[in-house]
CHARMM internal coordinates of N, CA and C (Angstrom, degrees):
IC EDIT
DIST 1 N 1 CA 1.4544
DIST 1 CA 1 C 1.5251
ANGL 1 N 1 CA 1 C 110.94
DIST 1 C 2 N 1.3256
ANGL 1 CA 1 C 2 N 116.67
DIHE 1 N 1 CA 1 C 2 N -46.27
DIST 2 N 2 CA 1.4534
ANGL 1 C 2 N 2 CA 121.52
DIHE 1 CA 1 C 2 N 2 CA -179.22
DIST 2 CA 2 C 1.5303
ANGL 2 N 2 CA 2 C 111.02
DIHE 1 C 2 N 2 CA 2 C -63.57
DIST 2 C 3 N 1.3402
ANGL 2 CA 2 C 3 N 116.54
DIHE 2 N 2 CA 2 C 3 N -38.05
DIST 3 N 3 CA 1.4671
ANGL 2 C 3 N 3 CA 120.84
DIHE 2 CA 2 C 3 N 3 CA 178.89
DIST 3 CA 3 C 1.5277
ANGL 3 N 3 CA 3 C 111.12
DIHE 2 C 3 N 3 CA 3 C -64.48
DIST 3 C 4 N 1.3176
ANGL 3 CA 3 C 4 N 117.25
DIHE 3 N 3 CA 3 C 4 N -39.42
DIST 4 N 4 CA 1.4594
ANGL 3 C 4 N 4 CA 121.70
DIHE 3 CA 3 C 4 N 4 CA 178.16
DIST 4 CA 4 C 1.5283
ANGL 4 N 4 CA 4 C 110.06
DIHE 3 C 4 N 4 CA 4 C -62.34
DIST 4 C 5 N 1.3189
ANGL 4 CA 4 C 5 N 117.51
DIHE 4 N 4 CA 4 C 5 N -43.19
DIST 5 N 5 CA 1.4661
ANGL 4 C 5 N 5 CA 121.56
DIHE 4 CA 4 C 5 N 5 CA 179.33
DIST 5 CA 5 C 1.5259
ANGL 5 N 5 CA 5 C 110.48
DIHE 4 C 5 N 5 CA 5 C -62.59
DIST 5 C 6 N 1.3381
ANGL 5 CA 5 C 6 N 116.46
DIHE 5 N 5 CA 5 C 6 N -40.70
DIST 6 N 6 CA 1.4622
ANGL 5 C 6 N 6 CA 120.00
DIHE 5 CA 5 C 6 N 6 CA 179.14
DIST 6 CA 6 C 1.5192
ANGL 6 N 6 CA 6 C 110.55
DIHE 5 C 6 N 6 CA 6 C -63.96
DIST 6 C 7 N 1.3323
ANGL 6 CA 6 C 7 N 117.05
DIHE 6 N 6 CA 6 C 7 N -41.86
DIST 7 N 7 CA 1.4648
ANGL 6 C 7 N 7 CA 120.08
DIHE 6 CA 6 C 7 N 7 CA 178.31
DIST 7 CA 7 C 1.5233
ANGL 7 N 7 CA 7 C 110.76
DIHE 6 C 7 N 7 CA 7 C -63.27
DIST 7 C 8 N 1.3247
ANGL 7 CA 7 C 8 N 117.24
DIHE 7 N 7 CA 7 C 8 N -40.57
DIST 8 N 8 CA 1.4629
ANGL 7 C 8 N 8 CA 120.75
DIHE 7 CA 7 C 8 N 8 CA 178.20
DIST 8 CA 8 C 1.5223
ANGL 8 N 8 CA 8 C 110.93
DIHE 7 C 8 N 8 CA 8 C -62.88
DIST 8 C 9 N 1.3215
ANGL 8 CA 8 C 9 N 116.05
DIHE 8 N 8 CA 8 C 9 N -43.81
DIST 9 N 9 CA 1.4633
ANGL 8 C 9 N 9 CA 120.31
DIHE 8 CA 8 C 9 N 9 CA 178.78
DIST 9 CA 9 C 1.5247
ANGL 9 N 9 CA 9 C 111.18
DIHE 8 C 9 N 9 CA 9 C -63.74
DIST 9 C 10 N 1.3236
ANGL 9 CA 9 C 10 N 116.27
DIHE 9 N 9 CA 9 C 10 N -42.86
DIST 10 N 10 CA 1.4628
ANGL 9 C 10 N 10 CA 120.52
DIHE 9 CA 9 C 10 N 10 CA 178.92
DIST 10 CA 10 C 1.5221
ANGL 10 N 10 CA 10 C 110.96
DIHE 9 C 10 N 10 CA 10 C -62.73
DIST 10 C 11 N 1.3345
ANGL 10 CA 10 C 11 N 117.11
DIHE 10 N 10 CA 10 C 11 N -41.53
DIST 11 N 11 CA 1.4612
ANGL 10 C 11 N 11 CA 120.64
DIHE 10 CA 10 C 11 N 11 CA 178.66
DIST 11 CA 11 C 1.5222
ANGL 11 N 11 CA 11 C 111.16
DIHE 10 C 11 N 11 CA 11 C -64.94
DIST 11 C 12 N 1.3171
ANGL 11 CA 11 C 12 N 117.49
DIHE 11 N 11 CA 11 C 12 N -42.39
DIST 12 N 12 CA 1.4631
ANGL 11 C 12 N 12 CA 121.17
DIHE 11 CA 11 C 12 N 12 CA 179.47
DIST 12 CA 12 C 1.5260
ANGL 12 N 12 CA 12 C 110.40
DIHE 11 C 12 N 12 CA 12 C -64.01
DIST 12 C 13 N 1.3141
ANGL 12 CA 12 C 13 N 116.87
DIHE 12 N 12 CA 12 C 13 N -41.02
DIST 13 N 13 CA 1.4627
ANGL 12 C 13 N 13 CA 120.87
DIHE 12 CA 12 C 13 N 13 CA 178.81
DIST 13 CA 13 C 1.5221
ANGL 13 N 13 CA 13 C 110.65
DIHE 12 C 13 N 13 CA 13 C -64.98
DIST 13 C 14 N 1.3165
ANGL 13 CA 13 C 14 N 117.21
DIHE 13 N 13 CA 13 C 14 N -41.44
DIST 14 N 14 CA 1.4649
ANGL 13 C 14 N 14 CA 121.23
DIHE 13 CA 13 C 14 N 14 CA 179.12
DIST 14 CA 14 C 1.5277
ANGL 14 N 14 CA 14 C 111.04
DIHE 13 C 14 N 14 CA 14 C -61.57
DIST 14 C 15 N 1.3144
ANGL 14 CA 14 C 15 N 116.84
DIHE 14 N 14 CA 14 C 15 N -42.86
DIST 15 N 15 CA 1.4675
ANGL 14 C 15 N 15 CA 120.60
DIHE 14 CA 14 C 15 N 15 CA 178.94
DIST 15 CA 15 C 1.5277
ANGL 15 N 15 CA 15 C 109.82
DIHE 14 C 15 N 15 CA 15 C -65.37
DIST 15 C 16 N 1.3177
ANGL 15 CA 15 C 16 N 117.14
DIHE 15 N 15 CA 15 C 16 N -45.48
DIST 16 N 16 CA 1.4618
ANGL 15 C 16 N 16 CA 120.68
DIHE 15 CA 15 C 16 N 16 CA -178.40
DIST 16 CA 16 C 1.5273
ANGL 16 N 16 CA 16 C 111.20
DIHE 15 C 16 N 16 CA 16 C -61.93
DIST 16 C 17 N 1.3128
ANGL 16 CA 16 C 17 N 117.52
DIHE 16 N 16 CA 16 C 17 N -39.19
DIST 17 N 17 CA 1.4549
ANGL 16 C 17 N 17 CA 120.53
DIHE 16 CA 16 C 17 N 17 CA -178.82
DIST 17 CA 17 C 1.5231
ANGL 17 N 17 CA 17 C 112.44
DIHE 16 C 17 N 17 CA 17 C -75.40
DIST 17 C 18 N 1.3152
ANGL 17 CA 17 C 18 N 117.68
DIHE 17 N 17 CA 17 C 18 N -21.07
DIST 18 N 18 CA 1.4553
ANGL 17 C 18 N 18 CA 120.35
DIHE 17 CA 17 C 18 N 18 CA -178.50
DIST 18 CA 18 C 1.5253
ANGL 18 N 18 CA 18 C 112.48
DIHE 17 C 18 N 18 CA 18 C -83.29
DIST 18 C 19 N 1.3177
ANGL 18 CA 18 C 19 N 117.42
DIHE 18 N 18 CA 18 C 19 N -14.73
DIST 19 N 19 CA 1.4588
ANGL 18 C 19 N 19 CA 121.00
DIHE 18 CA 18 C 19 N 19 CA 179.49
DIST 19 CA 19 C 1.5169
ANGL 19 N 19 CA 19 C 109.56
DIHE 18 C 19 N 19 CA 19 C -74.88
DIST 19 C 20 N 1.3066
ANGL 19 CA 19 C 20 N 116.07
DIHE 19 N 19 CA 19 C 20 N 143.35
DIST 20 N 20 CA 1.4614
ANGL 19 C 20 N 20 CA 118.66
DIHE 19 CA 19 C 20 N 20 CA 179.66
DIST 20 CA 20 C 1.5187
ANGL 20 N 20 CA 20 C 110.31
DIHE 19 C 20 N 20 CA 20 C -79.27
DIST 20 C 21 N 1.2985
ANGL 20 CA 20 C 21 N 115.59
DIHE 20 N 20 CA 20 C 21 N 155.83
DIST 21 N 21 CA 1.4560
ANGL 20 C 21 N 21 CA 120.66
DIHE 20 CA 20 C 21 N 21 CA 176.50
DIST 21 CA 21 C 1.5204
ANGL 21 N 21 CA 21 C 109.06
DIHE 20 C 21 N 21 CA 21 C -75.36
DIST 21 C 22 N 1.2950
ANGL 21 CA 21 C 22 N 116.02
DIHE 21 N 21 CA 21 C 22 N 147.10
DIST 22 N 22 CA 1.4535
ANGL 21 C 22 N 22 CA 120.40
DIHE 21 CA 21 C 22 N 22 CA 178.68
DIST 22 CA 22 C 1.5169
ANGL 22 N 22 CA 22 C 111.58
DIHE 21 C 22 N 22 CA 22 C -73.63
DIST 22 C 23 N 1.3045
ANGL 22 CA 22 C 23 N 114.81
DIHE 22 N 22 CA 22 C 23 N 154.87
DIST 23 N 23 CA 1.4676
ANGL 22 C 23 N 23 CA 122.34
DIHE 22 CA 22 C 23 N 23 CA 177.29
DIST 23 CA 23 C 1.5254
ANGL 23 N 23 CA 23 C 108.05
DIHE 22 C 23 N 23 CA 23 C -115.70
DIST 23 C 24 N 1.3188
ANGL 23 CA 23 C 24 N 117.51
DIHE 23 N 23 CA 23 C 24 N 160.73
DIST 24 N 24 CA 1.4650
ANGL 23 C 24 N 24 CA 119.48
DIHE 23 CA 23 C 24 N 24 CA 178.97
DIST 24 CA 24 C 1.5299
ANGL 24 N 24 CA 24 C 112.84
DIHE 23 C 24 N 24 CA 24 C -53.36
DIST 24 C 25 N 1.3004
ANGL 24 CA 24 C 25 N 117.60
DIHE 24 N 24 CA 24 C 25 N -37.88
DIST 25 N 25 CA 1.4648
ANGL 24 C 25 N 25 CA 120.51
DIHE 24 CA 24 C 25 N 25 CA 179.80
DIST 25 CA 25 C 1.5246
ANGL 25 N 25 CA 25 C 111.68
DIHE 24 C 25 N 25 CA 25 C -63.28
DIST 25 C 26 N 1.3315
ANGL 25 CA 25 C 26 N 117.44
DIHE 25 N 25 CA 25 C 26 N -28.05
DIST 26 N 26 CA 1.4669
ANGL 25 C 26 N 26 CA 121.44
DIHE 25 CA 25 C 26 N 26 CA 178.42
DIST 26 CA 26 C 1.5281
ANGL 26 N 26 CA 26 C 111.29
DIHE 25 C 26 N 26 CA 26 C -67.23
DIST 26 C 27 N 1.2945
ANGL 26 CA 26 C 27 N 117.31
DIHE 26 N 26 CA 26 C 27 N -28.12
DIST 27 N 27 CA 1.4621
ANGL 26 C 27 N 27 CA 122.16
DIHE 26 CA 26 C 27 N 27 CA -176.88
DIST 27 CA 27 C 1.5258
ANGL 27 N 27 CA 27 C 113.12
DIHE 26 C 27 N 27 CA 27 C -94.76
DIST 27 C 28 N 1.3172
ANGL 27 CA 27 C 28 N 117.44
DIHE 27 N 27 CA 27 C 28 N -11.61
DIST 28 N 28 CA 1.4615
ANGL 27 C 28 N 28 CA 121.29
DIHE 27 CA 27 C 28 N 28 CA -171.63
DIST 28 CA 28 C 1.5274
ANGL 28 N 28 CA 28 C 112.86
DIHE 27 C 28 N 28 CA 28 C -56.73
DIST 28 C 29 N 1.3219
ANGL 28 CA 28 C 29 N 118.15
DIHE 28 N 28 CA 28 C 29 N -43.54
DIST 29 N 29 CA 1.4628
ANGL 28 C 29 N 29 CA 120.89
DIHE 28 CA 28 C 29 N 29 CA -179.02
DIST 29 CA 29 C 1.5196
ANGL 29 N 29 CA 29 C 112.17
DIHE 28 C 29 N 29 CA 29 C -63.97
DIST 29 C 30 N 1.3219
ANGL 29 CA 29 C 30 N 116.43
DIHE 29 N 29 CA 29 C 30 N -43.52
DIST 30 N 30 CA 1.4634
ANGL 29 C 30 N 30 CA 120.31
DIHE 29 CA 29 C 30 N 30 CA 179.67
DIST 30 CA 30 C 1.5239
ANGL 30 N 30 CA 30 C 111.12
DIHE 29 C 30 N 30 CA 30 C -65.58
DIST 30 C 31 N 1.3116
ANGL 30 CA 30 C 31 N 116.54
DIHE 30 N 30 CA 30 C 31 N -42.37
DIST 31 N 31 CA 1.4647
ANGL 30 C 31 N 31 CA 120.10
DIHE 30 CA 30 C 31 N 31 CA 179.72
DIST 31 CA 31 C 1.5278
ANGL 31 N 31 CA 31 C 110.41
DIHE 30 C 31 N 31 CA 31 C -65.15
DIST 31 C 32 N 1.3293
ANGL 31 CA 31 C 32 N 116.77
DIHE 31 N 31 CA 31 C 32 N -42.87
DIST 32 N 32 CA 1.4642
ANGL 31 C 32 N 32 CA 120.46
DIHE 31 CA 31 C 32 N 32 CA 178.56
DIST 32 CA 32 C 1.5300
ANGL 32 N 32 CA 32 C 110.49
DIHE 31 C 32 N 32 CA 32 C -60.56
DIST 32 C 33 N 1.3193
ANGL 32 CA 32 C 33 N 116.86
DIHE 32 N 32 CA 32 C 33 N -41.84
DIST 33 N 33 CA 1.4660
ANGL 32 C 33 N 33 CA 119.63
DIHE 32 CA 32 C 33 N 33 CA 178.07
DIST 33 CA 33 C 1.5214
ANGL 33 N 33 CA 33 C 111.49
DIHE 32 C 33 N 33 CA 33 C -63.97
DIST 33 C 34 N 1.3211
ANGL 33 CA 33 C 34 N 117.28
DIHE 33 N 33 CA 33 C 34 N -45.79
DIST 34 N 34 CA 1.4592
ANGL 33 C 34 N 34 CA 120.50
DIHE 33 CA 33 C 34 N 34 CA -176.80
DIST 34 CA 34 C 1.5259
ANGL 34 N 34 CA 34 C 112.55
DIHE 33 C 34 N 34 CA 34 C -64.01
DIST 34 C 35 N 1.3225
ANGL 34 CA 34 C 35 N 117.50
DIHE 34 N 34 CA 34 C 35 N -26.13
DIST 35 N 35 CA 1.4616
ANGL 34 C 35 N 35 CA 120.75
DIHE 34 CA 34 C 35 N 35 CA 177.16
DIST 35 CA 35 C 1.5247
ANGL 35 N 35 CA 35 C 112.63
DIHE 34 C 35 N 35 CA 35 C -89.72
DIST 35 C 36 N 1.3205
ANGL 35 CA 35 C 36 N 117.22
DIHE 35 N 35 CA 35 C 36 N -6.54
DIST 36 N 36 CA 1.4646
ANGL 35 C 36 N 36 CA 121.04
DIHE 35 CA 35 C 36 N 36 CA -179.22
DIST 36 CA 36 C 1.5269
ANGL 36 N 36 CA 36 C 110.47
DIHE 35 C 36 N 36 CA 36 C -82.29
DIST 36 C 37 N 1.3047
ANGL 36 CA 36 C 37 N 115.75
DIHE 36 N 36 CA 36 C 37 N 161.29
DIST 37 N 37 CA 1.4671
ANGL 36 C 37 N 37 CA 121.20
DIHE 36 CA 36 C 37 N 37 CA 178.55
DIST 37 CA 37 C 1.5259
ANGL 37 N 37 CA 37 C 111.91
DIHE 36 C 37 N 37 CA 37 C -62.85
DIST 37 C 38 N 1.3289
ANGL 37 CA 37 C 38 N 118.16
DIHE 37 N 37 CA 37 C 38 N -28.14
DIST 38 N 38 CA 1.4655
ANGL 37 C 38 N 38 CA 121.71
DIHE 37 CA 37 C 38 N 38 CA -179.88
DIST 38 CA 38 C 1.5288
ANGL 38 N 38 CA 38 C 112.72
DIHE 37 C 38 N 38 CA 38 C -63.27
DIST 38 C 39 N 1.3150
ANGL 38 CA 38 C 39 N 117.35
DIHE 38 N 38 CA 38 C 39 N -17.36
DIST 39 N 39 CA 1.4629
ANGL 38 C 39 N 39 CA 121.08
DIHE 38 CA 38 C 39 N 39 CA -176.66
DIST 39 CA 39 C 1.5237
ANGL 39 N 39 CA 39 C 112.83
DIHE 38 C 39 N 39 CA 39 C -99.55
DIST 39 C 40 N 1.3143
ANGL 39 CA 39 C 40 N 118.69
DIHE 39 N 39 CA 39 C 40 N 15.16
DIST 40 N 40 CA 1.4604
ANGL 39 C 40 N 40 CA 120.32
DIHE 39 CA 39 C 40 N 40 CA -173.46
DIST 40 CA 40 C 1.5311
ANGL 40 N 40 CA 40 C 114.27
DIHE 39 C 40 N 40 CA 40 C -63.46
DIST 40 C 41 N 1.3323
ANGL 40 CA 40 C 41 N 118.59
DIHE 40 N 40 CA 40 C 41 N -21.60
DIST 41 N 41 CA 1.4577
ANGL 40 C 41 N 41 CA 120.56
DIHE 40 CA 40 C 41 N 41 CA -179.77
DIST 41 CA 41 C 1.5258
ANGL 41 N 41 CA 41 C 113.15
DIHE 40 C 41 N 41 CA 41 C -94.26
DIST 41 C 42 N 1.3053
ANGL 41 CA 41 C 42 N 117.93
DIHE 41 N 41 CA 41 C 42 N -1.85
DIST 42 N 42 CA 1.4664
ANGL 41 C 42 N 42 CA 120.89
DIHE 41 CA 41 C 42 N 42 CA 178.96
DIST 42 CA 42 C 1.5140
ANGL 42 N 42 CA 42 C 107.74
DIHE 41 C 42 N 42 CA 42 C -81.72
DIST 42 C 43 N 1.3472
ANGL 42 CA 42 C 43 N 115.91
DIHE 42 N 42 CA 42 C 43 N 124.80
DIST 43 N 43 CA 1.4592
ANGL 42 C 43 N 43 CA 119.47
DIHE 42 CA 42 C 43 N 43 CA -175.80
DIST 43 CA 43 C 1.5234
ANGL 43 N 43 CA 43 C 113.54
DIHE 42 C 43 N 43 CA 43 C -119.50
DIST 43 C 44 N 1.3289
ANGL 43 CA 43 C 44 N 118.03
DIHE 43 N 43 CA 43 C 44 N 5.22
DIST 44 N 44 CA 1.4548
ANGL 43 C 44 N 44 CA 120.36
DIHE 43 CA 43 C 44 N 44 CA 177.00
DIST 44 CA 44 C 1.5166
ANGL 44 N 44 CA 44 C 114.84
DIHE 43 C 44 N 44 CA 44 C 86.91
DIST 44 C 45 N 1.3162
ANGL 44 CA 44 C 45 N 118.42
DIHE 44 N 44 CA 44 C 45 N 0.35
DIST 45 N 45 CA 1.4608
ANGL 44 C 45 N 45 CA 121.22
DIHE 44 CA 44 C 45 N 45 CA 178.40
DIST 45 CA 45 C 1.5075
ANGL 45 N 45 CA 45 C 110.32
DIHE 44 C 45 N 45 CA 45 C -86.68
DIST 45 C 46 N 1.3167
ANGL 45 CA 45 C 46 N 116.09
DIHE 45 N 45 CA 45 C 46 N 140.53
DIST 46 N 46 CA 1.4761
ANGL 45 C 46 N 46 CA 119.91
DIHE 45 CA 45 C 46 N 46 CA 178.79
DIST 46 CA 46 C 1.5196
ANGL 46 N 46 CA 46 C 109.75
DIHE 45 C 46 N 46 CA 46 C -104.86
END
COOR INIT
IC SEED 1 N 1 CA 1 C
IC BUILD
C-alpha cells in the first residue's frame, strides 16, 4: 500500500514538473475579463 502511494506521488510530481511556467501573455485574457464590466459579480470565492 505504501509503495503504491509513493508511486502516485512520484507520478504527480513528474507531471507537475513537466508543465511549463506561465507567461504574462497567458494571463492577459483572464485579467482583461476580471477588469471588465462582465465580471462584476465575481468575488473570488470558490
